[in-house]
MDAnalysis code that builds the backbone (N, CA, C; Angstrom):
import MDAnalysis as mda
import numpy as np

u = mda.Universe.empty(309, n_residues=103, atom_resindex=np.repeat(np.arange(103), 3), trajectory=True)
u.add_TopologyAttr("name", ["N", "CA", "C"] * 103)
u.add_TopologyAttr("resid", np.arange(1, 104))
u.add_TopologyAttr("resname", ["MET", "LYS", "THR", "LYS", "LEU", "ALA", "VAL", "ILE", "ALA", "GLY", "MET", "ILE", "ALA", "LEU", "SER", "SER", "VAL", "ALA", "GLU", "ALA", "GLY", "TYR", "LEU", "ASP", "LEU", "LEU", "ARG", "ASP", "PHE", "ASP", "LEU", "LYS", "ILE", "LEU", "CYS", "VAL", "VAL", "SER", "TRP", "PHE", "ALA", "PRO", "ALA", "ILE", "ALA", "MET", "LEU", "LEU", "PHE", "LEU", "ILE", "GLY", "GLY", "VAL", "LEU", "LEU", "ALA", "THR", "GLY", "SER", "PRO", "ALA", "ASN", "ARG", "VAL", "LEU", "GLY", "LYS", "ALA", "MET", "ILE", "TYR", "ASP", "SER", "ILE", "LEU", "GLY", "LEU", "ILE", "LEU", "VAL", "VAL", "GLY", "PHE", "ILE", "LEU", "LEU", "SER", "LEU", "MET", "LEU", "ILE", "PRO", "LYS", "LEU", "ASP", "ILE", "ALA", "ALA", "CYS", "TYR", "GLY", "GLY"])
u.atoms.positions = np.array([
    [-89.611, -80.556, -197.486],
    [-90.097, -80.438, -198.782],
    [-89.288, -81.287, -200.296],
    [-87.987, -82.056, -199.519],
    [-87.255, -83.589, -200.542],
    [-88.251, -84.480, -200.017],
    [-88.986, -84.545, -198.714],
    [-89.512, -85.814, -198.245],
    [-90.865, -85.971, -199.539],
    [-91.718, -84.290, -199.582],
    [-92.776, -84.607, -200.376],
    [-92.888, -85.093, -201.720],
    [-91.093, -84.300, -202.746],
    [-90.844, -84.336, -203.498],
    [-90.666, -86.344, -203.618],
    [-90.009, -86.591, -202.931],
    [-89.941, -88.031, -202.838],
    [-91.392, -88.825, -202.956],
    [-91.826, -88.687, -202.020],
    [-93.263, -89.204, -201.762],
    [-93.948, -89.511, -203.527],
    [-94.411, -87.964, -203.778],
    [-94.525, -88.097, -204.879],
    [-93.964, -88.525, -206.481],
    [-92.758, -88.315, -206.268],
    [-92.039, -89.443, -207.127],
    [-91.943, -91.107, -207.334],
    [-92.459, -91.209, -205.794],
    [-92.560, -92.849, -205.476],
    [-93.688, -93.522, -206.273],
    [-94.897, -92.490, -205.354],
    [-96.226, -92.789, -206.403],
    [-96.380, -92.817, -207.664],
    [-95.779, -91.705, -208.629],
    [-95.877, -91.629, -209.700],
    [-95.145, -92.733, -210.139],
    [-94.045, -93.517, -209.792],
    [-93.246, -94.678, -209.878],
    [-94.384, -96.050, -209.958],
    [-94.800, -95.784, -209.069],
    [-96.257, -96.991, -208.976],
    [-96.946, -96.861, -209.595],
    [-97.494, -95.674, -209.797],
    [-98.577, -95.983, -211.114],
    [-97.978, -96.375, -211.640],
    [-97.106, -96.030, -212.489],
    [-96.833, -96.504, -213.954],
    [-96.359, -98.316, -213.708],
    [-95.953, -98.462, -212.511],
    [-95.379, -99.915, -212.536],
    [-97.422, -100.687, -212.534],
    [-97.953, -100.252, -212.020],
    [-99.394, -100.567, -211.363],
    [-99.963, -100.748, -212.837],
    [-99.939, -99.652, -213.542],
    [-100.274, -99.590, -215.214],
    [-99.969, -100.735, -215.698],
    [-98.569, -101.512, -215.911],
    [-98.177, -102.189, -216.428],
    [-98.926, -103.648, -216.462],
    [-99.154, -104.335, -215.716],
    [-99.628, -105.504, -215.698],
    [-100.671, -105.879, -214.197],
    [-100.155, -105.221, -213.425],
    [-101.154, -105.252, -211.965],
    [-102.507, -105.010, -211.886],
    [-103.076, -104.319, -212.562],
    [-104.000, -103.904, -212.718],
    [-104.692, -104.870, -213.817],
    [-104.098, -105.926, -214.817],
    [-104.710, -106.652, -215.528],
    [-105.127, -107.715, -214.706],
    [-104.148, -107.956, -213.422],
    [-104.390, -109.031, -212.393],
    [-105.605, -108.941, -211.838],
    [-105.867, -107.521, -211.319],
    [-106.998, -107.128, -210.257],
    [-108.353, -107.404, -211.170],
    [-107.937, -106.895, -212.065],
    [-109.416, -107.199, -213.459],
    [-109.429, -108.585, -213.900],
    [-108.100, -109.235, -213.655],
    [-109.092, -111.170, -214.009],
    [-109.283, -111.462, -212.696],
    [-109.021, -110.567, -211.451],
    [-108.860, -111.206, -210.278],
    [-110.589, -110.969, -210.108],
    [-111.077, -109.808, -210.248],
    [-112.638, -109.286, -209.807],
    [-113.380, -109.829, -210.641],
    [-112.885, -110.275, -212.129],
    [-114.108, -110.745, -212.963],
    [-113.931, -112.272, -212.369],
    [-113.029, -112.960, -211.694],
    [-113.311, -114.308, -211.187],
    [-114.477, -114.641, -210.151],
    [-114.459, -113.615, -209.060],
    [-115.366, -113.146, -207.822],
    [-116.207, -112.886, -208.764],
    [-116.605, -112.054, -209.462],
    [-117.923, -111.581, -209.938],
    [-118.876, -113.059, -210.708],
    [-117.916, -113.077, -211.287],
    [-118.474, -114.659, -211.919],
    [-119.184, -116.040, -210.993],
    [-118.533, -115.757, -209.670],
    [-118.788, -116.500, -208.759],
    [-119.790, -116.562, -207.755],
    [-120.399, -115.337, -207.663],
    [-121.036, -114.059, -207.249],
    [-121.870, -114.025, -207.855],
    [-122.289, -113.902, -209.241],
    [-123.498, -114.304, -209.722],
    [-123.794, -115.170, -210.262],
    [-123.633, -116.528, -209.789],
    [-123.523, -117.860, -210.490],
    [-124.145, -118.292, -209.080],
    [-123.868, -118.124, -207.729],
    [-124.084, -118.611, -206.434],
    [-125.058, -118.089, -205.828],
    [-125.288, -116.573, -206.187],
    [-125.831, -115.740, -205.210],
    [-127.367, -116.135, -205.428],
    [-127.657, -115.969, -206.804],
    [-129.402, -116.169, -207.209],
    [-129.857, -117.494, -206.554],
    [-128.974, -118.730, -206.564],
    [-129.187, -119.865, -205.881],
    [-129.550, -119.860, -204.575],
    [-128.877, -119.165, -203.715],
    [-128.709, -119.656, -202.671],
    [-129.758, -118.598, -201.912],
    [-130.009, -116.990, -202.725],
    [-130.938, -116.389, -202.545],
    [-132.668, -117.206, -202.624],
    [-132.434, -117.615, -203.459],
    [-133.478, -118.665, -204.177],
    [-134.300, -119.661, -203.389],
    [-133.108, -120.440, -202.204],
    [-133.087, -121.183, -201.445],
    [-133.155, -120.695, -200.237],
    [-132.758, -119.705, -200.062],
    [-133.074, -119.190, -198.459],
    [-134.673, -118.393, -198.628],
    [-135.019, -118.165, -199.806],
    [-136.503, -117.533, -200.158],
    [-137.309, -118.670, -199.472],
    [-137.168, -120.083, -200.028],
    [-138.124, -121.370, -200.156],
    [-137.997, -121.542, -198.795],
    [-137.221, -121.934, -198.020],
    [-137.207, -122.042, -196.889],
    [-137.829, -120.723, -195.731],
    [-137.818, -119.516, -196.194],
    [-138.313, -118.665, -195.132],
    [-139.707, -118.712, -195.699],
    [-140.085, -118.969, -196.997],
    [-141.646, -119.098, -197.208],
    [-142.305, -120.941, -196.412],
    [-141.441, -121.818, -196.269],
    [-141.794, -122.466, -196.039],
    [-141.986, -122.866, -194.433],
    [-141.217, -121.829, -193.928],
    [-141.696, -121.521, -192.573],
    [-142.270, -120.096, -191.992],
    [-142.883, -119.909, -192.952],
    [-143.934, -118.470, -192.955],
    [-145.362, -119.378, -193.168],
    [-145.105, -120.743, -194.030],
    [-146.389, -121.011, -193.791],
    [-146.556, -121.793, -192.650],
    [-145.584, -122.555, -191.917],
    [-146.527, -123.578, -191.218],
    [-147.084, -122.583, -189.252],
    [-147.616, -123.197, -188.478],
    [-148.252, -122.304, -188.118],
    [-147.775, -121.646, -186.845],
    [-146.500, -122.423, -186.543],
    [-146.368, -121.634, -185.317],
    [-145.300, -120.428, -185.555],
    [-146.275, -119.344, -184.574],
    [-145.612, -117.765, -184.221],
    [-143.788, -117.734, -184.401],
    [-143.267, -118.540, -183.730],
    [-141.754, -118.396, -184.180],
    [-141.109, -118.796, -185.195],
    [-141.875, -119.944, -186.140],
    [-141.817, -119.865, -187.138],
    [-141.817, -119.101, -188.218],
    [-143.087, -118.125, -188.030],
    [-143.043, -116.825, -188.853],
    [-142.801, -115.962, -188.713],
    [-141.956, -115.569, -187.743],
    [-140.804, -114.542, -187.498],
    [-139.695, -115.017, -188.424],
    [-139.188, -115.972, -188.102],
    [-137.996, -116.566, -188.856],
    [-138.184, -116.567, -190.079],
    [-139.422, -117.109, -190.651],
    [-139.594, -117.125, -191.963],
    [-139.688, -115.534, -192.135],
    [-140.243, -114.561, -192.215],
    [-140.111, -113.217, -192.613],
    [-138.789, -113.046, -192.833],
    [-138.018, -113.135, -191.422],
    [-136.833, -112.530, -191.368],
    [-136.036, -112.524, -192.382],
    [-136.124, -114.342, -193.150],
    [-135.167, -115.223, -194.026],
    [-135.784, -114.373, -194.885],
    [-136.764, -114.464, -195.760],
    [-137.249, -113.663, -197.023],
    [-136.752, -112.523, -196.541],
    [-136.851, -111.648, -196.113],
    [-136.459, -110.183, -196.178],
    [-134.711, -110.361, -196.331],
    [-133.713, -111.169, -195.677],
    [-132.529, -111.327, -195.685],
    [-132.236, -111.666, -196.859],
    [-133.097, -112.451, -197.395],
    [-132.460, -113.091, -198.319],
    [-132.853, -112.475, -199.530],
    [-133.907, -111.243, -199.978],
    [-134.040, -110.244, -200.690],
    [-133.124, -109.321, -200.732],
    [-132.890, -108.848, -199.197],
    [-131.551, -107.553, -199.078],
    [-130.389, -108.109, -199.759],
    [-129.774, -109.681, -199.155],
    [-128.879, -109.964, -199.923],
    [-128.743, -109.662, -201.374],
    [-129.915, -110.127, -202.311],
    [-129.872, -110.623, -203.689],
    [-129.151, -108.796, -203.872],
    [-129.819, -107.844, -203.232],
    [-130.181, -106.619, -203.936],
    [-128.592, -105.937, -203.234],
    [-127.498, -106.339, -202.496],
    [-126.537, -106.004, -202.535],
    [-125.315, -106.765, -203.320],
    [-125.795, -107.848, -203.580],
    [-125.238, -108.655, -204.695],
    [-124.788, -107.869, -205.960],
    [-126.398, -107.382, -206.240],
    [-126.635, -107.298, -207.888],
    [-125.710, -105.335, -207.664],
    [-125.796, -104.447, -206.199],
    [-125.126, -103.295, -205.870],
    [-123.561, -103.728, -205.919],
    [-122.519, -104.624, -205.776],
    [-121.722, -104.918, -205.933],
    [-120.959, -105.282, -207.454],
    [-121.875, -105.991, -207.765],
    [-121.751, -106.106, -209.417],
    [-121.686, -105.121, -210.263],
    [-122.966, -104.459, -209.960],
    [-122.932, -103.108, -210.589],
    [-121.700, -102.101, -210.757],
    [-121.504, -101.788, -209.221],
    [-120.486, -101.028, -208.875],
    [-119.391, -101.324, -209.238],
    [-118.611, -102.434, -209.002],
    [-117.215, -102.734, -210.301],
    [-117.816, -102.615, -211.502],
    [-118.779, -102.986, -212.358],
    [-118.989, -102.552, -213.370],
    [-118.266, -101.052, -213.706],
    [-119.828, -100.093, -212.844],
    [-118.708, -99.384, -213.401],
    [-117.777, -98.303, -213.143],
    [-116.920, -99.405, -212.051],
    [-115.358, -98.420, -211.449],
    [-114.342, -99.625, -211.976],
    [-114.362, -100.695, -213.177],
    [-113.831, -101.461, -213.775],
    [-114.689, -101.002, -215.091],
    [-114.318, -99.923, -216.200],
    [-114.941, -100.207, -217.388],
    [-114.623, -101.247, -218.412],
    [-113.401, -101.245, -217.909],
    [-113.207, -102.761, -219.193],
    [-113.440, -104.048, -218.698],
    [-114.283, -103.906, -217.598],
    [-114.373, -105.305, -217.278],
    [-115.610, -105.999, -218.219],
    [-115.804, -107.336, -218.488],
    [-116.765, -107.921, -219.236],
    [-117.582, -109.237, -218.790],
    [-118.405, -109.101, -217.441],
    [-119.315, -109.575, -217.282],
    [-119.763, -110.762, -218.052],
    [-119.975, -111.036, -219.395],
    [-120.701, -111.966, -220.119],
    [-119.327, -112.891, -220.491],
    [-118.230, -112.430, -220.005],
    [-117.547, -113.788, -220.317],
    [-117.797, -114.724, -219.088],
    [-118.741, -114.488, -218.097],
    [-118.797, -115.480, -217.048],
    [-120.137, -116.421, -217.733],
    [-121.019, -115.753, -218.322],
    [-122.007, -116.893, -219.247],
    [-121.392, -117.364, -220.748],
    [-120.453, -117.456, -221.043],
    [-119.843, -117.700, -222.185],
    [-119.622, -116.932, -223.140],
    [-120.213, -115.705, -223.423],
    [-120.434, -114.737, -224.004],
    [-118.773, -114.009, -224.424],
])
């Protein structure tokens, strides 16, 4: 019984310490990651989409299969990145993604 109370008291102490400054640090770190991802992911996805289109346009059957896979993977990756951004915005309500774009 004493160990359960000690664990609960430790968790309460950690939660009060975490609220002080660590959550702000995590929020800032997550915002930096979101900024980098939101700037580079669309460019990389577009590049892969274009390369896949060129491979699809060439006559070789092997290139067609590779091109289709690249287009599919670039679209799927972009959907996953947008999902990551939306999930982060839902879980961290004070996160301001407009700061990435100068807003």
